C-alpha positions, 0 to 999 in steps of 0.5 A: 937904714941903721947907722953905726958910728965908730968914733976913734983915731988913727993908730988906735989898735982897739979902733982897728979891731972894732972896725974889723968886728963891725965889718964882719957883722955884715954877714949876720945882721940886717944892712947897716951903714958904717960911719967912722969919725976921727975924733982928732978933727973935732976938739969937742969929740977929742975931749969927750972920747979920747979916754974912751975910744973906740966908742960905737954908737947905733943911730946916735946912741952909744952902745959900747966903749973902750972895747967893742961889746958885740953882744950889746951891739947886736942887741942895739941892732936888733932894736934898731931893725927887728929883722936882724933876729931872722938874719943871724943864721948858722951853717949846719953843724955850727954854733952861732955863739962859737964864732970869734971876732 
């Protein structure tokens, strides 16, 4: 199963927005596990990511930072699990690109 890791810290509104958008992706992509890492619990992560959070990684590869880029995340998920392409279905009369985060 694909693993999405969200590096962030408490009180970060961008991290909260990224989490919400990632969770919303569950309905349109192949199953994935979401792991959240509080960078305040690790001095190395804090030094590396403090100015860049939220940082989102797919299977260990960073794909987005500062603000979640859903297009890059979807692309990384498609590479990690090619069945993602067939799961992004729209309802009749709805454009897949018109949904807001």
